[in-house]
N, C-alpha and C positions, 0 to 999 in steps of 0.2 A: 478348383481353389486347392492347391497344397496344403497337408495339413500341419506343416512347416512355414511358420512368418519367420522370413529373414529381415534382420534391424540393421541399419544402417546408422552408427552413433558419431554425430558431428562433437565433438571436445570429450576433452578429457581430464578435467581441472578438478574442483570440487563433488561439483553435483555428477559430473561424469563418471566418477570412480565409483559414487555411490550409485548409481545407475547400474552399472557394470557388475557390482556385488551382489546388487538384488534380482538381476536376470541369470549370475551365474551359477545362483546357489539351486541345489537340487528342488527343479519345481513340478514334480509331478501334482501336486494337489491344481498347479496352474493348466497341466496337461488334462487335467479332468475335466476343469473345471469351461475349459476354452473348448477341449476337442481339438487340441492343435500344439505345436511347440510353438514357442518363441527364443530365436536363436541370434544372436549375433555376429553379422555376416563380416563386417570391415567397422572400424573404427577410425576417423581422421584426425589427426596430431599434428601438431607446428615440428615435433621433433620426436622421432621415433626410437630415440635411444635415452631419453629421459627418465631416469628412474621416478617411477609413481606409488611406490609402497604398495601395490597390487600384481599379482604375478598373471599377464597378461597373455596368451601366445603372442609371439612377434610378429606370425602372419596375419594377425588379423589388424594390425596398425598399416594405416597409408598414411601419404603426407599431401597426397592428389586428392583432390574433391572430386574429380572426376571418375576414379574409382568406388564410390558411394554410389555420386545421382544417375550413373549409366550403366550401375550393374542393375541389367532386367530382374533378377533374383531378386532384390530388395524390395520388400514390399511398405516397410516403414521406415522413416527416418528421424530420428530423434536429437535435437538442435538444443544442445546447452552449450553454445559460444558464449552467447551472449552478444550485447551490445546493436548495434542497426546494420551498418555498412555489410560486410562479406556475409552475415548471420540471412540478412531479409534476402540477399541474392541466392543464399544457396536453398532457402526457405523455398522461394519463389521456384528457383530449377527442380528441385524436387517434387513439386506441384504439379507442375506442367511436363515431369513425367512419367505422372499417374502414381505416385506413390504420397500414402499418408502421412501425416507430419504429427509430432509430437514437440514441443517447444516451453521450455520453461523461460523464454525470453519476454519480461514486461517491457521492456523500451520497444521493441518488436510491435507488440500485440497494441500497447498504448497509442502509437505513434501512426503505425501501418496496420493495421486490424481489419481495415475496413478493403485494402487490398490483397492480403492476405486471405480471408473467406472469402471473399470473392474469386479469386483466383482458385480456390478448393471448391468452390461450389460448381464453376466452369467446367475442372474438370472429374466431379464428381468424384472427390478422396475427401478424407477426413483431416481437419485442423484441433487440436488438442492443445488448451494450455492452461491445465490446474495448476501446475507449479508456479505459472506467474506473477501468482498473487499473494499467497499465504504459504508458500513452502509447503507442509507436510499436511497443513490445514485445508480439509476438502470445502469449497466455497463455491467455487462455479458450477460446479455441477448441481447442489443443491439448488442455488439461484436459478439456474436454467431449467432444471427439472422437477427437483422434490417441492418448489415453491409456485409452482409454475399456475395453483389455482387462486395465491396470492395475487393482490394488486399491494409489489411494496411501498412501505412510505420510506422508510430512510434505510440504508445502511451505513453504519458508522464505526470506525477499527482503528486499532492501534497494527498498521501493517508495516512498522519498520521497528526491529528488533534491537538496531542500534543505539537511536536515539529512546527506548524507553529505558534500555540499559543505564544510560547516563542519568537519565532523569529519576530513577529509581534509585542511581547511587547518590545524586545531590539530594533526596527526599532523609537519606541518610546522612547527611551534612556534608557531602563531598562538593568542592567544588567543581564546576562543569570543566574545568581544564584538566584536572585530576580524574574526571569521572571518563571523560573522551580518550587521557592516557590509555588508563583501564582499560577501555573498551576497545584500543587498538593492541594492546598485550596479549588478549584474550582469541583475537581475531576475529573480535563483533565489528570493529569498525577498520576500513581500509586506512591506508598511509594520508591519503587523500580521503577525507570523509567529505566531502563536501554535498556529494549525491544525498548521504541520509541526514545529516544535518541541516540542510537547505530546503530537505522536504520535497524533494525534485525525485527521490524512491519513492515515496508513499504518492505522490502527485500522478504517476503513472500508475501507480496499482487502484488507486480509487477511478482512475479515466477507468478501468478495465469495468471494474464491477456494476459503476454505475451504466455503463452502456448494457451491461447486460440486465441489471435490475431492472431498468426503466426502457427496455428497447428503443434505444435512442443512442447514436453514435456521440460518443465521447472521447475526445484525444489527451494528452496528457498538457495539450499548449491551451486548454481550455479551462485548464482548475488551477485555481487561485492558489500558490503556494508560499508558506513562510515555514521557516524552522525555528531550532529551539536557540540559537547561538545568543539571543537576547535575554534569557531565561536564568533568573540569578538565583541564588541560596536564598533569598530576602524574598522574592515572588513565592517560592515554595512555601516558606514558614506563615509568610499570611495568608495563602492558599489555605494550608492545613489549619490555622487559627480559624477562619470562615466555614470551614468542612467541607473544603475541597481538595481534589490533586489536580496537579497538572498534568497534561500526555499531551504527544503531539498526535491527532485526531484528522482519520481522513475521515472526510463526510460527505455524503450525498443526499438529497432529499428533493422530493419535489413539492415545488410550492408555486399553487396557482397558474399550471399549464406551462413552467417553467423550472429549469435543475438549477438546484443550488450546490455546486459541487467545491467543495475548496480543500486544504491542509494547511494546519495553523497550529500551534501550541494553543490547548484547550483548558478551562479549568471544570470539571466535572465533580457532581458530588460526591464525597466519600461511600455514599451507600451504591452508588452506580456501578455494575457488575464491571463493567471497563477501568474502576477506579483499581480492583485489587489486582490486575494484571501488574507484575515486576519484571525485571530484569529481561530478559532477550524475546521474553516471549512475546505471542501476539496473538489479540482477539481480534473478531469480527461481530459487529452486534447487528442483527436486522429485524426490525418490525415488519411483520405484514398484517392487511386488514383483517385475513380469517385464523393465523396459526399464532397472531400476537409476537411476542418479542422471542428471539432467540441468540444465542451467542455460538460462536465458534473458536475455539481456544485451543493451542499448542503451539508448539514450537514452528518458527516461521520461516526460518532457513537453516543450512546445515545440510552436509550431505546426504547423510542417510534420510530423512525427513522429508528432504526436497526429493530425493528419489523415490522415497514412496509414490506421491503425487505421480513422479513422472510414469513409473511402470504401472500405476493404475488406467493410465491414460493410456499407455501402451498396449495394455490390454483391450480396452475399450475400442481402440482402433482395430487389431489382432479380431476381435469378434464380428468387427464389421465387415473385415474383410471376407473373413470365414464363411459368414452367412451370407456376402453379398449384397451387403447393407450401407455400404461407405456413401458418404458425402452427407450422411444426416445430423451432422453437427454447421450445418450454414449458420450464417451469420441470422441474428432476430432484431437486429435493429431499424424496425420498417414504422418506427414513429420518428419525429423531426420536431424535440422540444427545444427552446434557444436555453441557451445557460446564461443564468442570473450573473450580473453585475455583481462585484464585492460591494459597492455602495449601497445597493438593493438590498443585502443583506440584513434580517433582524434578528437578533440576538442580545443577551446581557452583558455585558463588558465590568474586567476588572480595571482599573488605574492606580497608577501611585505616583503621588504629585509629591516634589520637596519645595516648600514655600518658607517663607519669613514668617517666624512663630508671633506673630502678634495679633490685636483683635481687628476684627474685620476681614483678614483677609479669608477666612472659609466662605464668610456671605458674599464676597468678592467670586468667588471660584465656583459657587451653588448657585450665583445670578448668572454666570455664562450657561450653565449648563442647562437652566429653565429657560432663557431665550432661546435656547435650540430643541426645546420639547425633550430635553433626556430626562427623565425621573430616575430618581437616586432611591436606592434600596437600603444601601445601610454606608454608613461614613466610621472608618477607625481614625482617629489622631494621635500620634505618639511626637513627643518631644525629642529629636536627636542629640544636638548640640545647643548651647545658652544661641536663642533665636532663631532656631532651625527647626522645621517641623517637617513630619512625613504623615501625608492624609492617603487614605486607602477609599475610593468611593468603590462600591458594589452600583451597578445601574440596572433599571428595569429592563427589559427588551425595549432596542432604538435601531433605528436605523442606522448601517455604518454610514451614510452620508453625512445624517446628523450629528453624528459624535465626529466625524472628523473635521467638520465647522465650529465645535466646541472645542473641543481638542486645539485648533488652531488659535482661537479666542483666549484660552486659558493659558495657552503658552507665551502670548502678549502680554499677560499681566505682569507689570513691574515685582509684582510682590512673590511671584511663581520662579523658581530657579530651574527647575528641569520637571519634564514628566518623563519620568524613569522609564516606565514599561506600561502597555495596554495589552491585555489579554482577552479574548472572547470567552464568554461565560454560557455552558449549556447546561440545562436543566431549570433555568429562570423562568416561571409561571406565568410572570405578567410583565 
């Protein structure tokens, strides 16, 4: 094997530019550690004449993917295009030609991870994807390698910086609409923010983490996902009054030989480590049976943080090529757990209900809860205007199915004008 490892870079957007910058700088230390040189040989772009803000030798650029995939001197292909369509074709094409692949593509791995990893195993090459989940936060390799002596009980995290930024601004008194606008102005949110605010981005990431943590294939389609568009400043105010913060959490737990995997706004106690994570930062909380609780915190997106994870994967793939150990990153999904229905989820709940402010109404509502085996932990009642009251209910642990039946019954009461919101609560002990 040559001591020069040639790299084909697919894409030169925000992350691609970061990868180029990190690989292009003086890498004498990498040479010493690797015993070889990392060298970008080709970069696939849509428009070779586009100004990108970094100095790139023109002869590296190509608009023809075949000059990357069909070049026998390229050892590792780095895919930072994103999306599923063309990216999937290029990744599978590179693997078919015996090239190891590094990708930051969460959609690809969350929807087609099995296909990609089985193709890599068949060709005895590597597929690495650390940057697909936590940006610059190392989490995939720790789950696969460092925590191998543990049975992981749960993985829970803030894996979308856009929604965390919005919720942080709402905690400071800003409306959802104003916080979203600021996130877009700062480049945290896309013009179409639906993937972030509807929970789709987080669903793809927790599918990847659950697959690794529990050695069982989970796809994005398996994940129940809800976004933050229903959260109001009023909910955040009541949560703080009750000692909670509201975060968009991605959760994966093992429960009685089935997996509970979901994404939704969640109230967590203010003393939980995840409650302190603000702005566009990400954090992933892992509980192992031997190690206890761990939290991985850092920048979950951005050019250089994400490129940092990509380059670490490139180094690992290069090290394997030089030592002749490629193909060691095979899929570990050797178990086959069922995915628990959202109706079977058991947790606490927050409900905000608007109703007529008169004697007997609270008793009517609590009677419906009792009929459906919903035990209440606390009640806050406040008069809003003459004749109208807001009531906040915090439940003990209850199955989602029972709660939904209770909500249906409460909504049918003539004295109840609106069930404004229902939010799941973590940290409830009974």
